[in-house]
PATI-60246 format. One line per 8 residues: number of its first residue (from 0); their letters; for each residue x, y, z of N, C-alpha, C. Coordinates in Angstrom, 1 decimal. Layout:
<rs>
NUM) a) X:Y:Z:X:Y:Z:X:Y:Z ~ ...
</rs>
This chain:
<rs>
0) masikleq) 12.8:-8.8:-35.5:12.6:-8.3:-34.1:11.1:-8.4:-33.8 ~ 10.7:-8.9:-32.7:9.3:-9.1:-32.3:8.7:-7.7:-31.8 ~ 7.4:-7.6:-32.1:6.7:-6.5:-31.6:6.0:-6.9:-30.3 ~ 5.8:-5.9:-29.4:5.1:-6.2:-28.2:3.7:-5.5:-28.3 ~ 2.6:-6.3:-28.0:1.3:-5.8:-28.0:0.6:-6.2:-26.7 ~ -0.6:-5.7:-26.5:-1.4:-6.1:-25.4:-2.4:-7.2:-25.8 ~ -2.5:-8.2:-24.9:-3.5:-9.3:-25.1:-4.5:-9.1:-24.0 ~ -5.8:-9.0:-24.3:-6.8:-8.9:-23.3:-7.6:-10.2:-23.2
8) aaittlas) -8.1:-10.4:-22.0:-9.1:-11.5:-21.8:-10.5:-11.0:-22.1 ~ -11.4:-11.8:-22.1:-12.8:-11.4:-22.3:-13.3:-10.7:-21.0 ~ -14.2:-9.8:-21.2:-14.7:-9.0:-20.0:-15.4:-10.0:-19.1 ~ -15.1:-9.8:-17.8:-15.6:-10.7:-16.7:-16.4:-9.9:-15.7 ~ -17.5:-10.4:-15.3:-18.3:-9.7:-14.2:-17.7:-10.2:-12.9 ~ -17.2:-9.3:-12.1:-16.7:-9.7:-10.8:-17.7:-9.5:-9.6 ~ -18.7:-8.7:-9.8:-19.7:-8.5:-8.8:-21.0:-8.0:-9.5 ~ -22.1:-8.5:-9.1:-23.4:-8.0:-9.6:-24.4:-8.0:-8.5
16) telnslan) -25.1:-9.2:-8.2:-26.1:-9.2:-7.2:-25.5:-8.9:-5.8 ~ -24.2:-9.0:-5.6:-23.6:-8.7:-4.3:-23.7:-7.2:-4.0 ~ -23.9:-6.4:-5.1:-24.0:-4.9:-5.0:-25.5:-4.5:-4.7 ~ -26.5:-5.4:-4.8:-27.9:-5.0:-4.6:-28.1:-4.3:-3.3 ~ -28.6:-3.1:-3.3:-29.0:-2.3:-2.1:-27.8:-2.2:-1.1 ~ -26.6:-2.2:-1.6:-25.4:-2.0:-0.8:-25.4:-0.7:-0.1 ~ -25.5:-0.7:1.3:-25.6:0.5:2.1:-24.3:1.3:2.0 ~ -24.4:2.6:2.3:-23.3:3.5:2.4:-22.4:3.0:3.5
24) nagalgae) -21.1:3.0:3.3:-20.1:2.6:4.3:-20.1:1.0:4.5 ~ -20.7:0.3:3.6:-20.7:-1.2:3.6:-19.9:-1.7:2.4 ~ -19.5:-2.9:2.6:-18.8:-3.6:1.5:-19.4:-4.8:0.9 ~ -19.0:-5.1:-0.3:-19.5:-6.3:-1.0:-18.3:-7.1:-1.5 ~ -18.3:-8.4:-1.3:-17.2:-9.3:-1.8:-17.8:-10.0:-3.0 ~ -17.1:-9.9:-4.1:-17.5:-10.4:-5.4:-17.0:-11.9:-5.6 ~ -17.2:-12.3:-6.8:-16.8:-13.7:-7.2:-15.3:-13.9:-7.4 ~ -14.9:-15.1:-7.3:-13.5:-15.4:-7.5:-13.0:-15.3:-8.9
32) ydnatndy) -11.8:-14.8:-9.1:-11.2:-14.7:-10.4:-9.9:-15.5:-10.3 ~ -9.6:-16.5:-11.1:-8.5:-17.3:-11.0:-7.3:-16.8:-11.9 ~ -6.5:-15.9:-11.3:-5.4:-15.3:-12.1:-4.2:-16.2:-12.0 ~ -4.2:-17.2:-11.1:-3.1:-18.1:-11.0:-3.0:-19.0:-12.3 ~ -4.1:-19.2:-12.9:-4.2:-19.9:-14.1:-4.0:-19.0:-15.3 ~ -4.6:-17.8:-15.2:-4.7:-16.9:-16.4:-3.4:-16.1:-16.5 ~ -2.7:-15.7:-15.4:-1.5:-15.0:-15.5:-1.5:-13.6:-16.2 ~ -2.6:-12.9:-16.0:-2.7:-11.5:-16.5:-2.0:-10.6:-15.5
40) iyglfeln) -1.5:-9.5:-16.1:-0.7:-8.6:-15.3:-1.5:-7.4:-14.7 ~ -2.4:-6.9:-15.6:-3.2:-5.7:-15.2:-4.7:-5.9:-15.4 ~ -5.5:-5.1:-14.8:-6.9:-5.1:-15.1:-7.4:-3.7:-15.3 ~ -8.4:-3.6:-16.2:-9.2:-2.4:-16.4:-10.6:-2.7:-15.9 ~ -11.0:-1.9:-14.9:-12.2:-2.1:-14.2:-13.3:-1.1:-14.6 ~ -14.6:-1.5:-14.5:-15.7:-0.6:-14.8:-16.8:-0.8:-13.8 ~ -17.1:0.2:-13.1:-18.3:0.2:-12.2:-19.4:0.8:-12.9 ~ -20.6:0.1:-12.9:-21.8:0.6:-13.5:-22.9:0.6:-12.4
48) atfgsapt) -23.4:1.8:-12.1:-24.4:2.0:-11.1:-25.3:3.2:-11.5 ~ -26.6:3.0:-11.1:-27.5:4.1:-11.2:-28.2:4.3:-9.9 ~ -27.8:5.4:-9.2:-28.2:5.6:-7.8:-29.6:6.2:-7.8 ~ -30.4:5.9:-6.9:-31.8:6.5:-6.7:-31.7:7.9:-6.2 ~ -30.7:8.2:-5.4:-30.4:9.5:-4.9:-29.0:9.8:-5.3 ~ -28.7:11.0:-5.7:-27.4:11.4:-6.2:-26.4:11.3:-5.1 ~ -25.2:10.6:-5.4:-24.1:10.6:-4.5:-23.5:12.0:-4.4 ~ -22.7:12.3:-3.4:-22.0:13.5:-3.4:-20.9:13.5:-4.4
56) agntvdly) -20.8:14.5:-5.2:-19.7:14.6:-6.3:-18.4:14.4:-5.7 ~ -17.6:13.5:-6.3:-16.2:13.3:-5.9:-16.1:12.2:-4.8 ~ -17.2:11.8:-4.2:-17.2:10.6:-3.4:-16.8:9.4:-4.2 ~ -16.4:8.3:-3.6:-15.9:7.2:-4.3:-16.6:5.9:-3.9 ~ -16.4:4.9:-4.7:-16.6:3.5:-4.4:-15.2:2.9:-4.5 ~ -14.7:2.4:-3.4:-13.3:1.9:-3.4:-13.2:0.4:-3.8 ~ -12.2:0.1:-4.6:-11.9:-1.2:-5.0:-10.7:-1.8:-4.3 ~ -10.9:-3.0:-3.7:-9.8:-3.7:-3.1:-9.7:-5.1:-3.8
64) lipapdgt) -8.5:-5.6:-4.1:-8.3:-6.9:-4.6:-7.8:-7.8:-3.5 ~ -8.6:-8.8:-3.1:-8.3:-9.6:-2.0:-7.8:-10.9:-2.5 ~ -6.5:-11.2:-2.3:-5.9:-12.4:-2.9:-6.0:-13.6:-1.9 ~ -5.8:-14.8:-2.6:-5.7:-16.0:-1.8:-4.3:-16.6:-2.1 ~ -3.3:-16.1:-1.4:-1.9:-16.5:-1.7:-1.7:-18.0:-1.8 ~ -2.4:-18.8:-1.0:-2.2:-20.2:-1.0:-3.2:-20.9:-1.9 ~ -4.0:-20.1:-2.6:-5.0:-20.6:-3.6:-6.3:-21.0:-3.0 ~ -6.4:-20.9:-1.6:-7.6:-21.3:-1.0:-8.2:-20.3:0.0
72) nyddavtg) -7.3:-19.7:0.8:-7.7:-18.9:1.9:-7.6:-17.4:1.6 ~ -8.7:-16.7:1.8:-8.7:-15.2:1.6:-8.5:-14.6:3.0 ~ -8.2:-13.3:3.0:-8.1:-12.5:4.2:-9.3:-12.7:5.1 ~ -9.2:-13.1:6.3:-10.3:-13.4:7.1:-11.0:-12.1:7.7 ~ -10.4:-11.0:7.5:-10.9:-9.7:8.0:-11.9:-9.1:7.0 ~ -12.1:-9.7:5.8:-13.0:-9.2:4.8:-14.1:-10.2:4.6 ~ -15.3:-9.6:4.8:-16.5:-10.4:4.5:-17.5:-9.5:3.6 ~ -18.5:-10.1:3.1:-19.5:-9.3:2.3:-20.1:-8.1:3.0
80) asgsapat) -20.2:-8.2:4.4:-20.9:-7.1:5.1:-19.8:-6.2:5.7 ~ -18.6:-6.5:5.6:-17.5:-5.7:6.3:-17.5:-4.3:5.7 ~ -17.2:-3.3:6.5:-17.1:-2.0:6.1:-15.6:-1.6:5.9 ~ -14.7:-2.5:5.9:-13.3:-2.2:5.8:-12.6:-3.4:5.1 ~ -11.4:-3.0:4.6:-10.5:-4.0:4.0:-9.1:-3.6:4.2 ~ -8.1:-4.5:4.1:-6.7:-4.2:4.4:-6.2:-3.2:3.4 ~ -5.6:-2.1:3.9:-5.1:-1.1:3.0:-4.1:-1.6:2.0 ~ -3.4:-2.7:2.3:-2.5:-3.3:1.4:-3.1:-3.9:0.1
88) ayaggfpl) -4.5:-4.1:0.2:-5.2:-4.6:-1.0:-5.9:-3.5:-1.8 ~ -5.7:-2.3:-1.4:-6.4:-1.2:-2.1:-5.9:-1.1:-3.6 ~ -6.8:-1.0:-4.5:-6.5:-0.9:-5.9:-6.8:0.5:-6.5 ~ -7.8:1.2:-5.9:-8.2:2.5:-6.4:-9.6:2.8:-6.1 ~ -10.0:4.0:-6.4:-11.4:4.5:-6.1:-12.1:4.9:-7.4 ~ -13.3:4.6:-7.5:-14.1:5.1:-8.7:-14.8:6.4:-8.3 ~ -14.3:7.5:-8.8:-14.9:8.8:-8.5:-16.3:9.0:-9.1 ~ -17.2:9.4:-8.3:-18.6:9.5:-8.7:-19.0:11.0:-9.0
96) ravttaqk) -20.1:11.1:-9.9:-20.7:12.4:-10.2:-22.0:12.4:-9.4 ~ -22.5:13.7:-9.1:-23.7:13.9:-8.4:-24.9:13.8:-9.3 ~ -25.2:12.6:-9.8:-26.3:12.4:-10.7:-27.0:11.1:-10.4 ~ -28.2:11.0:-10.9:-29.0:9.7:-10.7:-29.1:9.0:-12.0 ~ -28.5:9.4:-13.0:-28.4:8.7:-14.3:-27.2:7.7:-14.2 ~ -27.2:6.8:-15.1:-26.2:5.7:-15.1:-24.8:6.3:-15.1 ~ -24.0:5.7:-14.2:-22.5:6.1:-14.1:-21.7:4.8:-14.5 ~ -21.0:5.0:-15.5:-20.0:3.9:-16.0:-18.6:4.5:-15.7
104) vplglgas) -18.0:4.1:-14.7:-16.7:4.7:-14.2:-15.6:3.7:-14.4 ~ -14.6:4.1:-15.3:-13.4:3.2:-15.4:-12.4:3.4:-14.4 ~ -11.6:2.4:-14.1:-10.4:2.5:-13.2:-9.3:1.6:-13.9 ~ -8.2:2.2:-14.0:-7.0:1.5:-14.6:-6.5:2.2:-15.9 ~ -6.9:3.4:-16.1:-6.5:4.2:-17.2:-6.0:5.6:-16.8 ~ -5.3:6.3:-17.6:-5.0:7.7:-17.4:-4.2:7.9:-16.1 ~ -4.6:8.9:-15.3:-3.9:9.3:-14.1:-3.8:8.2:-13.1 ~ -4.9:7.3:-13.1:-4.9:6.3:-12.1:-3.8:5.2:-12.4
112) gpvplppt) -3.5:5.1:-13.7:-2.5:4.1:-14.1:-3.0:2.7:-14.1 ~ -2.3:1.8:-14.6:-2.7:0.4:-14.6:-2.9:-0.2:-13.2 ~ -3.9:-1.1:-13.1:-4.1:-1.7:-11.8:-3.5:-3.1:-11.9 ~ -2.4:-3.3:-11.1:-1.8:-4.7:-11.1:-2.7:-5.7:-10.5 ~ -2.7:-6.9:-11.1:-3.5:-8.0:-10.6:-2.6:-9.0:-9.8 ~ -3.0:-9.5:-8.7:-2.3:-10.5:-8.0:-2.1:-11.8:-8.8 ~ -1.0:-12.5:-8.7:-0.7:-13.7:-9.5:-1.4:-14.9:-8.9 ~ -2.5:-14.7:-8.2:-3.2:-15.8:-7.5:-4.7:-15.6:-7.8
120) kfkaflln) -5.5:-16.5:-7.2:-6.9:-16.3:-7.2:-7.2:-15.0:-6.4 ~ -8.2:-14.3:-6.7:-8.5:-13.1:-5.9:-10.0:-12.8:-6.1 ~ -10.5:-12.0:-5.2:-11.9:-11.5:-5.2:-11.9:-10.0:-5.1 ~ -12.8:-9.4:-5.9:-13.0:-7.9:-5.8:-13.8:-7.6:-4.5 ~ -13.4:-6.6:-3.8:-14.2:-6.1:-2.7:-14.5:-4.7:-2.9 ~ -15.7:-4.3:-2.9:-16.1:-2.9:-3.1:-16.6:-2.3:-1.8 ~ -16.1:-1.1:-1.5:-16.5:-0.4:-0.3:-17.3:0.9:-0.8 ~ -18.5:0.9:-0.4:-19.4:2.0:-0.9:-19.2:3.3:0.0
128) ksgqafpa) -18.5:4.3:-0.5:-18.3:5.5:0.2:-19.0:6.7:-0.6 ~ -20.1:6.3:-1.3:-20.8:7.3:-2.1:-21.6:8.3:-1.4 ~ -22.1:7.9:-0.2:-23.0:8.7:0.6:-24.4:8.3:0.4 ~ -24.7:7.3:-0.5:-26.0:6.7:-0.8:-25.9:5.2:-0.9 ~ -27.0:4.6:-0.8:-27.1:3.1:-1.0:-27.2:2.9:-2.5 ~ -26.6:1.7:-2.9:-26.7:1.3:-4.3:-28.2:0.9:-4.6 ~ -28.6:0.9:-5.8:-29.9:0.5:-6.2:-30.2:-1.0:-5.8 ~ -31.5:-1.4:-5.9:-31.9:-2.7:-5.5:-31.3:-3.8:-6.5
136) sgstlkmv) -31.1:-3.3:-7.7:-30.5:-4.3:-8.7:-29.9:-3.5:-9.9 ~ -29.1:-4.3:-10.7:-28.6:-3.7:-11.9:-27.2:-3.2:-11.9 ~ -26.5:-3.1:-10.7:-25.2:-2.6:-10.6:-24.2:-3.7:-10.9 ~ -23.1:-3.4:-11.5:-22.0:-4.4:-11.8:-20.6:-3.8:-11.7 ~ -19.7:-4.7:-11.4:-18.3:-4.4:-11.5:-17.7:-5.4:-12.5 ~ -17.1:-4.9:-13.6:-16.6:-5.7:-14.6:-15.1:-5.4:-14.7 ~ -14.4:-6.4:-15.3:-12.9:-6.3:-15.5:-12.5:-6.9:-16.8 ~ -11.6:-6.2:-17.5:-10.9:-6.7:-18.6:-9.4:-6.9:-18.2
144) ayryqsv) -9.0:-8.1:-18.1:-7.6:-8.4:-17.7:-6.7:-8.3:-19.0 ~ -5.5:-7.9:-18.8:-4.6:-7.9:-20.0:-3.1:-8.1:-19.6 ~ -2.4:-8.4:-20.6:-0.9:-8.7:-20.4:-0.2:-8.4:-21.7 ~ 1.1:-8.4:-21.6:1.9:-8.2:-22.8:2.0:-9.5:-23.6 ~ 2.1:-9.4:-24.9:2.4:-10.5:-25.8:3.5:-10.1:-26.8 ~ 4.3:-11.0:-27.2:5.3:-10.8:-28.2:4.7:-11.4:-29.5 ~ 4.7:-10.6:-30.6:4.2:-11.1:-31.9:5.2:-10.9:-33.0
</rs>
């Protein structure tokens, strides 16, 4: 009888310079991830940011996964400067602490549960609801995609 284990992909940076100086209530659209080829089921996400001024405790940076169902066209309502995204693409929020030290916040574990990935190309869209602007450089959004494997 086969055992079922998790198989993970290499960690991937979905957004970096797109987050530079991201204003409060503004959004950033990250790089494309081709899950049509990779076929991963879930993603574990990590937001890494060091704010110059402390965000309000409990405020969030919200993650949306914007798919390209036909492999080419993304939702036309989402741009890098947009302050909104379709509610149907919402993946979860990174809850923040009221600190100016580095915050490495995971999403896709524990109470938030696994974050399902679209079976298409997609881009991560981050909406800054922290109450503060992101720093001028150094912030990242990373993902480890994973799926089941039979061994």
